[in-house]
DOPA-981617 format. One record per residue (C-alpha): residue number from 1; residue in three letters; x, y, z. Coordinates in steps of 0.05 Angstrom, whole numbers. Each point is the difference from the previous one (the first is absolute). Layout:
[pt NUM, 'ALA', [X, Y, Z]],
...
//
This chain:
[pt 1, 'MET', [-635, 384, -152]],
[pt 2, 'THR', [-60, 45, 3]],
[pt 3, 'GLY', [-67, -16, 32]],
[pt 4, 'PRO', [-17, -23, 69]],
[pt 5, 'ASP', [57, -20, 46]],
[pt 6, 'VAL', [5, -76, 3]],
[pt 7, 'THR', [34, -32, 59]],
[pt 8, 'THR', [21, -71, 9]],
[pt 9, 'THR', [-58, -14, 46]],
[pt 10, 'SER', [-58, 34, -37]],
[pt 11, 'PRO', [-40, -33, -57]],
[pt 12, 'ILE', [29, 8, -70]],
[pt 13, 'PRO', [-44, 48, -41]],
[pt 14, 'GLU', [-28, -28, -65]],
[pt 15, 'ASP', [32, 56, -40]],
[pt 16, 'ALA', [70, -17, 25]],
[pt 17, 'PRO', [48, -8, -59]],
[pt 18, 'ARG', [25, -68, -17]],
[pt 19, 'PRO', [75, -14, 7]],
[pt 20, 'GLU', [8, -9, -75]],
[pt 21, 'ASP', [-30, 70, -11]],
[pt 22, 'MET', [49, 33, 47]],
[pt 23, 'PRO', [63, 33, -27]],
[pt 24, 'ARG', [61, -44, -8]],
[pt 25, 'HIS', [67, 27, 23]],
[pt 26, 'GLY', [71, -18, -19]],
[pt 27, 'PHE', [54, -38, 35]],
[pt 28, 'LEU', [31, 60, 35]],
[pt 29, 'TYR', [-67, 25, 26]],
[pt 30, 'GLY', [-17, -68, 30]],
[pt 31, 'LEU', [70, -4, 30]],
[pt 32, 'TYR', [-4, 68, 32]],
[pt 33, 'THR', [-72, -4, 27]],
[pt 34, 'GLY', [4, -72, 25]],
[pt 35, 'THR', [-73, -14, -16]],
[pt 36, 'GLY', [10, -75, -13]],
[pt 37, 'ALA', [15, 3, -74]],
[pt 38, 'PHE', [54, -53, 3]],
[pt 39, 'ASN', [-24, -71, 13]],
[pt 40, 'ILE', [63, -24, 37]],
[pt 41, 'ILE', [-36, -50, 44]],
[pt 42, 'GLY', [-38, -29, -59]],
[pt 43, 'ARG', [66, -13, -36]],
[pt 44, 'ARG', [33, -32, 60]],
[pt 45, 'LYS', [14, -65, -37]],
[pt 46, 'PHE', [45, 38, -48]],
[pt 47, 'PHE', [37, 34, 56]],
[pt 48, 'PHE', [7, -66, 38]],
[pt 49, 'LEU', [31, -30, -63]],
[pt 50, 'LEU', [47, 59, -8]],
[pt 51, 'THR', [20, -4, 73]],
[pt 52, 'ALA', [14, -75, -7]],
[pt 53, 'VAL', [43, 13, -61]],
[pt 54, 'LEU', [41, 53, 36]],
[pt 55, 'VAL', [10, -46, 60]],
[pt 56, 'ALA', [20, -58, -44]],
[pt 57, 'ILE', [52, 42, -37]],
[pt 58, 'SER', [27, 27, 65]],
[pt 59, 'ILE', [7, -69, 32]],
[pt 60, 'ALA', [33, -26, -63]],
[pt 61, 'GLY', [50, 57, 2]],
[pt 62, 'ILE', [15, -15, 73]],
[pt 63, 'LEU', [9, -74, -12]],
[pt 64, 'VAL', [41, 6, -64]],
[pt 65, 'ARG', [44, 61, 12]],
[pt 66, 'GLY', [-3, 5, 76]],
[pt 67, 'PHE', [22, 61, 40]],
[pt 68, 'THR', [66, 36, 0]],
[pt 69, 'PHE', [10, 13, 74]],
[pt 70, 'GLY', [44, 57, 22]],
[pt 71, 'ILE', [60, -8, 44]],
[pt 72, 'ASP', [-41, 19, 62]],
[pt 73, 'PHE', [-42, -64, -10]],
[pt 74, 'ALA', [47, -49, -32]],
[pt 75, 'GLY', [64, 22, 34]],
[pt 76, 'GLY', [67, 5, -36]],
[pt 77, 'THR', [55, 51, -17]],
[pt 78, 'ARG', [-8, 64, -40]],
[pt 79, 'VAL', [59, 34, -33]],
[pt 80, 'GLU', [-7, 71, -26]],
[pt 81, 'LEU', [49, 41, -41]],
[pt 82, 'PRO', [-5, 64, -42]],
[pt 83, 'ALA', [-26, -15, -70]],
[pt 84, 'GLY', [43, 48, -40]],
[pt 85, 'GLN', [10, -32, -68]],
[pt 86, 'ILE', [-7, -71, 26]],
[pt 87, 'GLU', [-47, -48, -34]],
[pt 88, 'VAL', [-44, -46, 43]],
[pt 89, 'THR', [25, -62, -37]],
[pt 90, 'GLU', [73, 20, 13]],
[pt 91, 'ALA', [-12, 8, 74]],
[pt 92, 'GLU', [-35, -68, 3]],
[pt 93, 'GLU', [58, -34, -36]],
[pt 94, 'VAL', [52, 29, 47]],
[pt 95, 'PHE', [-41, -20, 60]],
[pt 96, 'SER', [-10, -71, -24]],
[pt 97, 'GLU', [73, -11, -19]],
[pt 98, 'ALA', [25, 27, 66]],
[pt 99, 'ILE', [-35, -50, 46]],
[pt 100, 'GLY', [-34, -49, -48]],
[pt 101, 'ILE', [-71, 20, 22]],
[pt 102, 'SER', [-50, 30, -48]],
[pt 103, 'PRO', [-39, 61, 26]],
[pt 104, 'THR', [-75, -8, 9]],
[pt 105, 'VAL', [-20, 71, -18]],
[pt 106, 'THR', [40, 56, -33]],
[pt 107, 'GLN', [-32, 68, -14]],
[pt 108, 'VAL', [17, 73, -11]],
[pt 109, 'VAL', [-28, 48, 52]],
[pt 110, 'GLY', [-2, 75, -10]],
[pt 111, 'THR', [19, 43, -60]],
[pt 112, 'GLY', [58, 43, -22]],
[pt 113, 'ALA', [58, 10, 48]],
[pt 114, 'THR', [-39, -32, 57]],
[pt 115, 'ALA', [-14, -65, -37]],
[pt 116, 'SER', [27, -64, 32]],
[pt 117, 'ILE', [0, -74, -16]],
[pt 118, 'GLN', [-29, -47, 52]],
[pt 119, 'ILE', [21, -73, -1]],
[pt 120, 'ARG', [-37, -48, 46]],
[pt 121, 'SER', [21, -71, 14]],
[pt 122, 'GLU', [-5, -53, 53]],
[pt 123, 'ALA', [32, 14, 67]],
[pt 124, 'LEU', [76, 8, -6]],
[pt 125, 'ASP', [51, -8, 55]],
[pt 126, 'GLU', [53, 52, 15]],
[pt 127, 'PRO', [56, -29, -45]],
[pt 128, 'GLN', [-49, -4, -59]],
[pt 129, 'ILE', [-22, 72, 12]],
[pt 130, 'GLN', [72, 25, 0]],
[pt 131, 'THR', [15, -39, -64]],
[pt 132, 'VAL', [-61, 29, -35]],
[pt 133, 'GLN', [18, 71, 21]],
[pt 134, 'ARG', [72, -7, -25]],
[pt 135, 'ALA', [-22, -31, -66]],
[pt 136, 'LEU', [-51, 55, -14]],
[pt 137, 'PHE', [49, 55, 19]],
[pt 138, 'ASP', [55, -28, -44]],
[pt 139, 'ALA', [-48, -7, -59]],
[pt 140, 'PHE', [-36, 67, 3]],
[pt 141, 'GLN', [39, 47, 47]],
[pt 142, 'PRO', [-62, 33, 31]],
[pt 143, 'VAL', [12, 69, 30]],
[pt 144, 'ASP', [-26, 31, 65]],
[pt 145, 'GLU', [-30, 69, 11]],
[pt 146, 'THR', [67, 34, -12]],
[pt 147, 'GLY', [8, -34, -67]],
[pt 148, 'THR', [57, -44, 24]],
[pt 149, 'PRO', [-1, -75, -13]],
[pt 150, 'ASN', [-16, -33, 66]],
[pt 151, 'ILE', [-19, -71, 18]],
[pt 152, 'ASN', [-46, 27, 54]],
[pt 153, 'ALA', [-44, 27, -56]],
[pt 154, 'ILE', [-25, -72, -5]],
[pt 155, 'SER', [-48, -11, 58]],
[pt 156, 'VAL', [-22, -68, 25]],
[pt 157, 'SER', [-60, -16, 43]],
[pt 158, 'GLY', [-28, -66, 22]],
[pt 159, 'VAL', [-64, -28, 30]],
[pt 160, 'SER', [0, -69, 32]],
[pt 161, 'GLU', [-51, -52, -20]],
[pt 162, 'THR', [-26, 0, 72]],
[pt 163, 'TRP', [-16, 74, -3]],
[pt 164, 'GLY', [-33, -9, -68]],
[pt 165, 'GLY', [-43, -56, 29]],
[pt 166, 'GLN', [-21, 44, 58]],
[pt 167, 'VAL', [-20, 56, -47]],
[pt 168, 'THR', [-41, -49, -43]],
[pt 169, 'GLU', [-35, -28, 62]],
[pt 170, 'LYS', [-18, 70, 25]],
[pt 171, 'ALA', [-27, 19, -69]],
[pt 172, 'ILE', [-45, -61, -2]],
[pt 173, 'ILE', [-24, 13, 71]],
[pt 174, 'ALA', [-16, 72, -17]],
[pt 175, 'LEU', [-41, -23, -60]],
[pt 176, 'ILE', [-39, -52, 39]],
[pt 177, 'VAL', [-15, 50, 57]],
[pt 178, 'PHE', [-24, 50, -52]],
[pt 179, 'LEU', [-48, -50, -32]],
[pt 180, 'VAL', [-28, -22, 68]],
[pt 181, 'LEU', [-12, 72, 22]],
[pt 182, 'VAL', [-34, 15, -66]],
[pt 183, 'CYS', [-46, -60, 8]],
[pt 184, 'VAL', [-19, 20, 71]],
[pt 185, 'TYR', [-12, 73, -18]],
[pt 186, 'ILE', [-44, -15, -61]],
[pt 187, 'SER', [-40, -52, 40]],
[pt 188, 'LEU', [-14, 51, 55]],
[pt 189, 'ARG', [-11, 58, -47]],
[pt 190, 'PHE', [-44, -35, -52]],
[pt 191, 'GLU', [-18, -74, -2]],
[pt 192, 'TRP', [34, -67, -9]],
[pt 193, 'TYR', [-14, -6, -75]],
[pt 194, 'MET', [32, 68, -11]],
[pt 195, 'ALA', [60, -21, 41]],
[pt 196, 'LEU', [10, -61, -43]],
[pt 197, 'ALA', [-7, 40, -64]],
[pt 198, 'ALA', [49, 53, 26]],
[pt 199, 'ILE', [51, -53, 20]],
[pt 200, 'ALA', [-7, -34, -68]],
[pt 201, 'ALA', [13, 67, -34]],
[pt 202, 'VAL', [62, 13, 43]],
[pt 203, 'ILE', [27, -70, -16]],
[pt 204, 'PHE', [-13, 13, -73]],
[pt 205, 'ASP', [39, 65, 4]],
[pt 206, 'LEU', [57, -35, 36]],
[pt 207, 'THR', [3, -57, -51]],
[pt 208, 'VAL', [-1, 44, -62]],
[pt 209, 'THR', [51, 50, 27]],
[pt 210, 'ALA', [46, -57, 19]],
[pt 211, 'GLY', [-10, -31, -69]],
[pt 212, 'VAL', [20, 65, -34]],
[pt 213, 'TYR', [62, 3, 43]],
[pt 214, 'ALA', [19, -71, -19]],
[pt 215, 'ILE', [-13, 11, -74]],
[pt 216, 'VAL', [38, 66, -3]],
[pt 217, 'GLY', [57, -27, 43]],
[pt 218, 'PHE', [8, 60, 46]],
[pt 219, 'GLU', [37, -13, 65]],
[pt 220, 'VAL', [-44, -11, 62]],
[pt 221, 'SER', [27, 46, 54]],
[pt 222, 'PRO', [-27, 28, 66]],
[pt 223, 'ALA', [-25, 60, -40]],
[pt 224, 'THR', [-42, -50, -40]],
[pt 225, 'ILE', [-33, -27, 62]],
[pt 226, 'ILE', [-14, 70, 26]],
[pt 227, 'GLY', [-31, 20, -67]],
[pt 228, 'LEU', [-40, -64, -1]],
[pt 229, 'LEU', [-31, 13, 68]],
[pt 230, 'THR', [-14, 71, -22]],
[pt 231, 'ILE', [-39, -19, -62]],
[pt 232, 'LEU', [-37, -55, 37]],
[pt 233, 'GLY', [-24, 53, 48]],
[pt 234, 'TYR', [-20, 44, -60]],
[pt 235, 'SER', [-38, -57, -31]],
[pt 236, 'LEU', [-36, -14, 66]],
[pt 237, 'TYR', [-18, 73, 6]],
[pt 238, 'ASP', [-31, 1, -70]],
[pt 239, 'THR', [-38, -64, 14]],
[pt 240, 'VAL', [-27, 28, 66]],
[pt 241, 'VAL', [-25, 62, -37]],
[pt 242, 'VAL', [-37, -42, -51]],
[pt 243, 'PHE', [-28, -47, 53]],
[pt 244, 'ASP', [-24, 58, 42]],
[pt 245, 'LYS', [-43, 25, -58]],
[pt 246, 'VAL', [-24, -71, -16]],
[pt 247, 'GLN', [-20, -10, 73]],
[pt 248, 'GLU', [-38, 67, -1]],
[pt 249, 'ASN', [-37, -19, -64]],
[pt 250, 'THR', [-17, -71, 21]],
[pt 251, 'ARG', [-23, 17, 71]],
[pt 252, 'GLY', [-73, -23, 4]],
[pt 253, 'VAL', [-2, -24, -72]],
[pt 254, 'LEU', [-28, -68, 20]],
[pt 255, 'GLN', [-62, 34, 29]],
[pt 256, 'THR', [-19, 31, -67]],
[pt 257, 'HIS', [-13, -28, -69]],
[pt 258, 'ARG', [25, 57, -42]],
[pt 259, 'ARG', [71, -24, -15]],
[pt 260, 'THR', [43, -61, 11]],
[pt 261, 'TYR', [61, -1, 44]],
[pt 262, 'ALA', [44, -4, -62]],
[pt 263, 'GLU', [-32, 62, -31]],
[pt 264, 'GLN', [9, 41, 63]],
[pt 265, 'ALA', [73, -23, 6]],
[pt 266, 'ASN', [12, 18, -72]],
[pt 267, 'LEU', [-27, 69, 13]],
[pt 268, 'GLY', [47, 8, 59]],
[pt 269, 'VAL', [60, -19, -44]],
[pt 270, 'ASN', [-21, 51, -52]],
[pt 271, 'GLN', [-7, 54, 52]],
[pt 272, 'THR', [72, -10, 24]],
[pt 273, 'LEU', [30, -14, -69]],
[pt 274, 'MET', [23, 71, -14]],
[pt 275, 'ARG', [28, 9, 70]],
[pt 276, 'SER', [42, -63, -7]],
[pt 277, 'PHE', [27, 21, -68]],
[pt 278, 'ASN', [17, 70, 23]],
[pt 279, 'THR', [35, -26, 63]],
[pt 280, 'SER', [41, -49, -41]],
[pt 281, 'LEU', [20, 53, -50]],
[pt 282, 'ILE', [23, 48, 54]],
[pt 283, 'SER', [39, -56, 34]],
[pt 284, 'ILE', [34, -22, -65]],
[pt 285, 'LEU', [26, 70, -17]],
[pt 286, 'PRO', [53, 4, 55]],
[pt 287, 'ILE', [20, -72, -12]],
[pt 288, 'ALA', [10, 14, -73]],
[pt 289, 'SER', [42, 61, 19]],
[pt 290, 'LEU', [41, -46, 46]],
[pt 291, 'MET', [14, -48, -56]],
[pt 292, 'ILE', [15, 53, -52]],
[pt 293, 'VAL', [42, 47, 42]],
[pt 294, 'ALA', [33, -45, 51]],
[pt 295, 'VAL', [9, -64, -39]],
[pt 296, 'TRP', [7, 23, -73]],
[pt 297, 'MET', [30, 69, 6]],
[pt 298, 'LEU', [41, -6, 64]],
[pt 299, 'GLY', [13, -74, -5]],
[pt 300, 'VAL', [-17, -17, 72]],
[pt 301, 'GLY', [-10, -75, -12]],
[pt 302, 'THR', [-20, -15, 71]],
[pt 303, 'LEU', [-64, 40, -8]],
[pt 304, 'LYS', [-26, -39, -60]],
[pt 305, 'ASP', [-21, -58, 45]],
[pt 306, 'LEU', [-44, 47, 42]],
[pt 307, 'ALA', [-27, 36, -61]],
[pt 308, 'LEU', [-19, -63, -38]],
[pt 309, 'VAL', [-36, -34, 57]],
[pt 310, 'GLN', [-40, 63, 15]],
[pt 311, 'LEU', [-18, 12, -73]],
[pt 312, 'VAL', [-23, -72, -12]],
[pt 313, 'GLY', [-34, -4, 67]],
[pt 314, 'ILE', [-43, 62, -11]],
[pt 315, 'LEU', [-23, -23, -69]],
[pt 316, 'VAL', [-15, -70, 25]],
[pt 317, 'GLY', [-33, 26, 64]],
[pt 318, 'THR', [-46, 46, -39]],
[pt 319, 'TYR', [-21, -58, -45]],
[pt 320, 'SER', [-12, -48, 57]],
[pt 321, 'SER', [-42, 48, 42]],
[pt 322, 'ILE', [-47, 16, -58]],
[pt 323, 'PHE', [-2, -61, -45]],
[pt 324, 'PHE', [16, -57, 47]],
[pt 325, 'ALA', [-17, 14, 73]],
[pt 326, 'THR', [-72, 23, -9]],
[pt 327, 'PRO', [-18, -51, -54]],
[pt 328, 'LEU', [28, -54, 46]],
[pt 329, 'LEU', [-41, 27, 58]],
[pt 330, 'VAL', [-64, -2, -42]],
[pt 331, 'TRP', [16, -71, -24]],
[pt 332, 'MET', [8, -24, 72]],
[pt 333, 'LYS', [-63, 37, 24]],
[pt 334, 'GLU', [-41, -31, -57]],
[pt 335, 'ARG', [20, -68, 25]],
[pt 336, 'THR', [-40, 12, 63]],
[pt 337, 'GLU', [-73, -21, 1]],
[pt 338, 'GLU', [-25, 68, 24]],
[pt 339, 'VAL', [30, 41, -56]],
[pt 340, 'ARG', [-14, -52, -53]],
[pt 341, 'GLU', [-74, -3, 19]],
[pt 342, 'HIS', [-4, 76, 2]],
[pt 343, 'SER', [30, 6, -69]],
[pt 344, 'ARG', [-49, -51, -27]],
[pt 345, 'LEU', [-59, 38, 29]],
[pt 346, 'VAL', [24, 67, -28]],
[pt 347, 'LEU', [10, -28, -70]],
[pt 348, 'GLU', [-67, -36, 2]],
[pt 349, 'LYS', [-38, 63, 21]],
[pt 350, 'ARG', [38, 40, -52]],
[pt 351, 'ALA', [-18, -50, -54]],
[pt 352, 'GLU', [-74, -1, 20]],
[pt 353, 'ARG', [-3, 75, -6]],
[pt 354, 'ASN', [24, -8, -72]],
[pt 355, 'GLY', [-47, -55, -21]],
[pt 356, 'VAL', [47, -60, 7]],
[pt 357, 'PRO', [-33, -63, 29]],
[pt 358, 'ARG', [18, -14, 72]],
[pt 359, 'GLY', [60, -47, 7]],
[pt 360, 'ALA', [23, 10, -72]],
[pt 361, 'ALA', [47, 58, 14]],
[pt 362, 'VAL', [44, -27, 55]],
[pt 363, 'ALA', [58, -48, -8]],
[pt 364, 'VAL', [44, -33, 52]],
[pt 365, 'GLY', [30, 50, 48]],
[pt 366, 'GLY', [-50, 55, -16]],
[pt 367, 'THR', [30, 17, -68]],
[pt 368, 'PRO', [-49, 27, -52]],
[pt 369, 'THR', [-11, -44, -60]],
[pt 370, 'ALA', [-12, 20, -72]],
[pt 371, 'ALA', [-74, 6, 14]],
[pt 372, 'SER', [11, 58, 47]],
[pt 373, 'ALA', [59, 31, -37]],
[pt 374, 'THR', [-45, 50, -34]],
[pt 375, 'ALA', [-22, 25, 68]],
[pt 376, 'GLU', [70, 19, 22]],
[pt 377, 'THR', [40, 62, -15]],
[pt 378, 'THR', [74, 5, -11]],
[pt 379, 'GLY', [13, 16, 73]],
[pt 380, 'PRO', [-34, -3, 68]],
[pt 381, 'ALA', [-17, 74, -1]],
[pt 382, 'VAL', [-14, 46, -59]],
[pt 383, 'SER', [10, 69, 29]],
[pt 384, 'ALA', [8, 29, 69]],
[pt 385, 'GLU', [-40, 62, -20]],
[pt 386, 'SER', [-61, -40, -22]],
[pt 387, 'ARG', [-4, -35, 69]],
[pt 388, 'VAL', [-33, -58, -36]],
[pt 389, 'THR', [35, -67, -6]],
[pt 390, 'ALA', [-5, -42, -62]],
[pt 391, 'PRO', [-46, -52, 30]],
[pt 392, 'ASP', [-46, 53, 30]],
[pt 393, 'ALA', [-5, 39, -64]],
[pt 394, 'GLN', [-22, -61, -37]],
[pt 395, 'SER', [-51, -20, 53]],
[pt 396, 'SER', [-47, 53, -24]],
[pt 397, 'GLY', [-20, -48, -56]],
[pt 398, 'ARG', [1, 54, -55]],
[pt 399, 'ARG', [18, -24, -69]],
[pt 400, 'GLY', [-7, 66, -37]],
[pt 401, 'ARG', [51, 57, -2]],
[pt 402, 'ALA', [8, 45, 59]],
[pt 403, 'PRO', [-30, 70, -4]],
[pt 404, 'SER', [45, 58, -16]],
[pt 405, 'PRO', [33, 36, 59]],
[pt 406, 'GLY', [-47, 49, 35]],
[pt 407, 'ALA', [-64, -32, -28]],
[pt 408, 'ARG', [-57, -10, 49]],
[pt 409, 'PRO', [-26, -70, 10]],
[pt 410, 'THR', [-66, -16, -34]],
[pt 411, 'GLY', [-53, -44, 29]],
[pt 412, 'LYS', [-8, -27, 69]],
[pt 413, 'ARG', [52, -42, 36]],
[pt 414, 'LYS', [-15, -72, 14]],
[pt 415, 'ARG', [-9, -15, 73]],
//
């Protein structure tokens, strides 16, 4: 804006334009500039409700459908033979008739000449393995690399239940250690409330990702655990970036009466919004390539577990760091007496500057009532270039229209 330079510590000139007279910008402009155009914190009840719905659906999926654990976790025997012209149902029938045991999972892995059928069942002893191999060979006559029918073209591998239990135990320990280290780091780096909000966001990411896996029915393999720890680290990184900006904006906010803690936190989320979206988009591109090229085109079925958990984890992690972690942080901070009292004073002073009787503009928790709604703008800050916040611009007490740009102020300023 033109005219004298107005800083956040100098008095607001009487000819300062009102927020409603300033130019309004579109969605993309507000997203790119991060000037506080999106009232994310103010709509936290909606995001809390959405988060609760996602968690409820995920838990229901886990309880109803459960997980399909891979052979590395559940143990068992895996039989693999070249697919050729064999149908999956035919292979299952031959397997079941040979030993009287139904396979737990049967799938086609790979495409073209390299495609193979994998049949997984409970742990089989040596006589059962030999019976299955002979039955499959007699029924389908699989060939080896030379094109000659060979019973050795049917490979068999097994994992004991003890080994599967050890793998499961180590995966759980790794997850617990990760969460503990996250809590310690956030507590030392920021504060206890931020640590709680970050841990809640990580648990949300873990629950929703696990729920998607249960609903889709993908096999949980060691690659799934590796991908899960990877996306939890990504989600934590994104949350730390947002919290770092929130901490910068809210440092010393309780010593002033210009904005509330919630408004400053909302501005911090807006300032990191575009960065979070861009980072997520760049991260999704290689994962999408992995799913399209490796899984769909090349048919590498073992990679779909890793690709799915990373894709879902990045999307959920981006949502939780922006729309759940920071709103939860503000909700917890506003439960403290210090922040609640500060918000009440800010809103009362703001209401007095706009002619609202003292005490009529503040509700429980420092939330503005309808009496003070006319004194608020659509976001905590109107424009970074104006260097005038919404409350300060209205504190000038002017009710007429702002002068045109470049006009010199008339009359003397009030002291």
